[in-house]
N, C-alpha and C positions, 0 to 999 in steps of 0.2 A: 142774585145781583145776574146778569147774565154775560159772554165775553163780549167784547168788540168786535168781533170779525163775524160774520154769519156763520152758521152749522153747515157742514159739508154736507153738499148732494146726497139725496136717498141711494143713490147707486153707489157712492163711495162708503156712506155710512153700513150699508149691504156688506162690501169690500171687508170690511173692518170685524164686524160680527162674525161674517167667514173664518176669515183670518184668524181671529180667536178661537172662537170653535175648535177648528181643526188642529190646532196648537196645544189647547186644554187637553189632560187627560179626566178629566171631571167635567159634569156638566156646570157652564157656567149660568147664572141667574140674567134675569134683564140689567139689576142693581149692578153685578158685579162689570156686567160690558159696559154699563153706563159709566163706570169710574173710573175705565180707559179710556173713554171717546172723549171728544171734544165737547166743550159747552154748550146747549141745545139741540144737541144731537138724540135720537128716537130710539132707542134699542129697540125697547117692544114692536115699532112697524118696522123696524130691518130684518128683526127675526119672522116675524109675519112674512113677510115679501118672500122670506130667502125659503121658507119652508114652504111655501108654495113653488118658487123653485126648483126645489128638489123633490116634489113629487114623482112617483111614478121610475125614479132613478134607482143606479146601484146601490147608492147613499143617502138616507134619508137625513130629515134633521126633525128629530122627535124630542119630547118635552119628557124630562123623568121629574117627577117632584114639581120643584120649585125653579129646574134649571130645566136647561136645552143641550143638546148633543147631536152629534151626529152619528147614526149607527148605519151598521147593514140593511136593507130591506129582509124581511121576514122570510120572503118567497126564495131568494138566495141565499139563507143560512147555512141549506146544503151543501154549496159548493169548498166551505169549510170543514165538513166533518172530519177529513184526515188529519186534520190539527188538533181534534179533542182526543186527549191521552188516557184519561177516566173520568168517568163523570162520578163523581162525588158523593158520597150515599151516605144519607145522616140516619138518626135513628126514629122508630116514631114518635118517639116521645120528642124528640124536636122540630118535626114534622107539624105535629100534632099543634105543637106550642107559638112556632109560628105563623099556623094560620089563625089563633085563636087573637093571638095579638093584632094583626093584620086586620082582622075582623071587627075587635072591639075595641083598639086604640082610642084614647090612652087607656089600658087594662093594668091593674094589680096585680102582682104573685097571688095572691088570696085567691081573686076572683079567678085567675088560669087555673088553681086547682081546684076551684068549684067545678066551673066548668069539664076540668077533664076526670074530675074524680078520685082524682090521685098526687098524692104530696111531690111534687117539681123537685129534682136535686137540681145544685146549683153549677154541675156539668154539664145541665141542657140551656140555661141561659148564657153560661160564658161560651159554647160551641156556638150559640148565635152572636155571642156580641163577637167572636173573631173571626168571624165573616162578613163583619161590619153590616147586618143585617136587623140588626137591631140596635134603639138607643135611650135612653132614659128619659121620660116623659114630664111633665112639672109633677109635684108632690100633691095627695091627695090632701082637702081639706077637712080631714079626718082625725078621731085620736092616731097618735102615732105619725102622722103624716107620712102615711105609707107613699114611693116610690112608685111608677108609673112605668109602663113600657110602650114605646111604639115602633113602626118600621121604619129605615131609614132609605135616603134617596140610593144610595146603592142599590136597597133589595127592591125597590119602582125598577132604578136601572138594568139590573140585571134582567128583571121577569120581561121588560119592556111594555110595565104599566106606566102609565102618565100620572094617576095617583093611586089610593086606595078603595076609592069607587067603583077602577076598573077591575078589581079583580073578580074572578068566574064566581057562578052564584052556587053555594052550597051544594044544593037538587044537584048541580050538574058534578062537581065534585063527586059526589056520594052515588050516581048512577054510573060513574065512569068508574068508581070501585077506587080514587083516590083518597077517600076522606073515609074512616071508620063509623059507620053509624053511631056505635055506640060513643063517640064525642058531639056532643051537643052546645054545636059552638050559637047557638043561640041563647040566651040568658035566661028565655022563661023556660028551657025545656032542662037547665042544668042541674043534675041530682043533687039533692041534698042529704049526703053519706058522709060515715067517717072514712076517715083514709085508710082505708083496709090494706095495701097494697104498700110496696116499697117501689120507687123507678126500676128497679133492676128487675122485680118482678113481674112485673108487668111488659117487658120487653122481650121478647124471645127473641135470635137473632135470626131465625128464619121468616120476618118478616121487614126486609130494607122498604124505606119510600124513599124516592129523590124527590127534590124541592121540583126540578125543571117540569117531573111530573105532576104536582102539586099544582104548580100556576102557570102551569101551559107555557113553558121558554122553550 
């Protein structure tokens, strides 16, 4: 059922979308925008027009997963370098685990361990959950119904990715030295061996890795 009055002009709809996106701390989906707009509005068209209008400006409208958010233009990120107090570093296990989830989602814990070739500690997953970069996916319809893991929109937004399809290529990551050759992210190359090492045994402290380096933020 449509409203008694015609929807606002598209220019006014753009203003509504612009205001909501500026005021929101998190990306908003077109569905969330539509819930706040008058009947008959077309938030998808308003977003598309708004994105074109902000192209090439200091602030751009970018997609983050299913949502949209205003973000600083990538070429201007250096202006804010002084505001960064410390780059958070994670263990190599956390970086590799996140990479496997991103490239193979939805993926189970067993599959992560098969690809890495070592047991996965609960602390590694807990750390990624605390960052808000992974979430639970649907349970597999296999014996035991294991849970799966997926990356979140927070992860995509942090690394300026519209979707997981925009992740850099594996060959590119390995060529840059940002991913160990010993970690076969392709399941066809996954080693079939017993879990011979503990998480701490294969994580020397002199091998830190940053996720910003890995995913190009």
